[in-house]
N, C-alpha and C positions, 0 to 999 in steps of 0.2 A: 646789849646784844646777847641773845640766848645762845649759849655755846652749842647745845644739841642741835638746834635748828640750823646754825651756821655749818656744823659738820655735815648735816644731811644735805644742805645745798651744795657743798663741795663735792660730796659723793655723786649727786645727781648730775652735776655739770661734767665731771670727769668721765663718768660712765656713759653719758650721752655721746660725748665726742668719741670715746673708744668703741662705741657700738656701730659707728658708721661703716667700718669695713664688713660688718656682718650683713648689711643690707644693700651695699653697692660698692663697686670698684671705681675709683677715680682714675681716669685715663692718665692724668699727669701727676698722680700721687707722689712719686719720688721727688719731683721738682718742687711741688707745692710744700711737701713736708720739709725739704731742705731749706726753703725760704722761711718757713715758720720756725724751724729750729734756730736759724741765724737770728731772727727777730727776737725769739724768746731768750737766746743767749745774751743779747743786748740788755734785755730786761733784768736778767740774773746778774750781769756785771754791775748794772746800775744799782740793783738792790743790795748787792754785797758791799759796794764801796760807798754808797750814799745812805744806806739805811742800817743794815745789820751790823757792819763794823762800827760806825759812829755810835749807834745806840748801845751796842754791846759793850764797847769800851767805856762809855759814860756810866752805864748802870753798874758795871763791875768795879771800875775804879772808884766810883762814888761810895760804894759799899765797903770796899777794901780800905780806902783811905779814911773812911769815917770811923773805923775801929770797931764797928758792930757786926762785922762779917765773920762768922765762925770758921770759914774756909780759908782765911788769910794765913799765909805762911810768914814766919818771922825772918827767914833767911833768904827768901826769894822775892824779888821785886814784883809788885802786882802787875806791872806792864808786861813783864816776861811771862807770867802765868797767862795773861790775856792772849799774848802772842802764841803760846803753846796751844790754847784752845782753838785758834784759827788753824794752826798747823795740823792739829788733831783731826779736824773736819776734812781738810784736804787729803791727809794721809789715809784716812779711813776709806774715802772714795777710790784713791789710788790703789790701795791694797785689795779692795773688792774687785776692781777692774783687773788687777794683775792675776787674781785667782779665777777669773772667768765670770764673775758675777757682774756683768755689764749693767750700767745704769741707763743706757739708752739704746735705741735701735737705729743704726745708721741707715741712710736712705737706700743703699745698695741692696738691702734685704728685700725691698719691695719690687725690684725690677729684675725678675728672674728670666726674662726673655732676652737679655743682653749680657754679654760677657764683659766683665769689668777688668779682667786681667790681674786681679789680686785676690788674696784670700780674705775671708771674713775673720778679722782678728777678735779673739776673746769672746766669740759667741759660739757655743758648742753646736756642732752640726747635728741636725735631726732632733734637737731637743730645745724646748723653750723654758725648761725648769729653772736653770741657773739665771737666765735673763729675767724671769718673773721675780725671783728672789732678790736680784740686784736692784731692779726697779722698785720693788716694794720696800726694801730697806731704805732706799733714798727717799721714797714717799713718806716713810715714817719720820725721817729727819726733817722733812718739810713740815710735817704736822707738828713736831716738837717746836719748831721755830714759831709757828703761829700760836701754839699753846703758850709759849713763853711770853709772847707779846700780850696775849690775853691776860695772863697772870699778873703782868705789870699794870693792867688796867688802862693801857694806852690804845684808844680806838683807832687813831690815825696810823699808828705803827702796825696794828693788826690788819687793817684794810690794805695797807701798802704791801705787806708780806703776802697776804692772801691773793692779791691781784697778780703779783709776780709769779707765785707758785702755780696758780691756775694757768697763766700764760705758758709756762713750761710743761705743765701736765697735759694740756690738750694735745700737742703733737706727740708726746710720749705715749699717751693712751691709744691714740690712733695707730701709731707705729707698732706698739705691742700687740694689738689685736690682729693687724695685718700679718705680722711675722708669725704669731702663734697659729693663725689659720693656715698659713703656708706650711709650717713645720709639723703641726699635729694632725692635720687633715681630719679634725674632729671638732665640730662646732661647740659641743658641750664642754669639752676640756678647755677650749679657747675661751669660752664664756667664763669658766672658773678662773682662768688666768686674769681676765679683765676685772672680775669682781674682786679678786685678791688685791690687785693694784689699786682699784678705785676706793676700796675700804681702808687702805693703809693710812692715808693722810687724815681722813676724818677720825679714825680710831685714835691716832696719835694726838690729834687736837683735843679730843675728849679727855684722854688720860693726862696729858701734860697740862692742859688748861686747869684741871682740877688739882693735880698734885703740886704743880709749881706755885699755886697760890698759898701754900703752907710753908714754903722754904725761903731762905734768905735771897734777897734780890741779887746778891753777888753771883749765886749759882745760875740765876736766870740770865744774867749778863754773859756768863761763860757759855750758856747754851746758844745764845744769839751769835756769839763769836764762832762757836763750833759750826753753826749753820752757815755762817758767812764763808767759812773754809770750804764747805761742800758746794756752795753756790759758785765760788771761784773755780773749783775743779770742773764742775759740770759745764759751766759756760765756756771755759777755755778748751776743754776736750771736744765739746760739740762744735765749736767754731773754728779752732786752729787748723784742723785738717783741710777744710775748704779754702782757708786763706792761702794755703800753699799750692792749691790747684789753680793754674793760671786762668783758665776760662771761667772760674767761679770767684776768684779773689775779689774783684771789684764789687760784684753783686753782694757777696757776703759782707764785705766791709760796710757798704751803705746800709744794709739791713741791720747789722749790729749797731751802727751809729744811730739808726732810726729807733731801735729798741731802747738804747740808752737815753736818747732825747725824750722819747715818750715817757720813760720812767721818771726823768727829771721833772717834766711838766705835770704828770699825774701826781707825783709826790708833793709838788708845790701846791697843786689844787687841793689835795686832801688836807695838807697842813693849813691852808687858808679856811677851808670849809669846817674843819673840826680841829681848831688850834689847841683846845684844852679838853677834847672829848675823852670821856672815861667810860670804861665798860662795866664798872661795878658801882 
């Protein structure tokens, strides 16, 4: 698989979905996006627990216990370091969110004709800059995860992660454009926001896919575990608020379960179709 062509494909798909708010307004946008987010949350949970965590632990622990990993510490157990990598990914997203660099646009931003009775938490009023930064940073982390899988030479793993990340990026790109258009009132600046977000993941794929091929596999395993931590944070933060809203809890639950089930089925199919597929 050509890394450059794959990165271009990711850019085009994310940009195309994010461009939709520039050409039309969807009457039921907020509800549709809420459902898409819940479904994508299920995909992320499945990806974190079924793919990124198991693969990351296997790659890292194999390298560390084999004695040929230069990053191994003699006084800290490898499993503990692996756990720290997962925690690091989770904490990074938490800290960014705490400082206002939101990773996603919640659906209330799209419905400005109704009063929701609460404030918009952690999204600066009148400005999309911090939101674009937060989304783009998360998009970079997604790209690093795909690049890490590519560096391992695992076709099935790369396809699984790419599928999950795209599922999450579609509603995020749409939401970013809609929110930016509303806040900026300037299509050119909003288009710049979308371009920055759309290019982040492909850029990270190109950089990490090239650089990671020259480093110990143990570090690649830690990158996968770090990405798993970001997946867990994003999935839970996206989904949990609606779980606690009585009129949405059942629908959110079923959509999340559907996303997890779809991830299990698709992962199994990819594993069957490309059991020993290699990228190099």
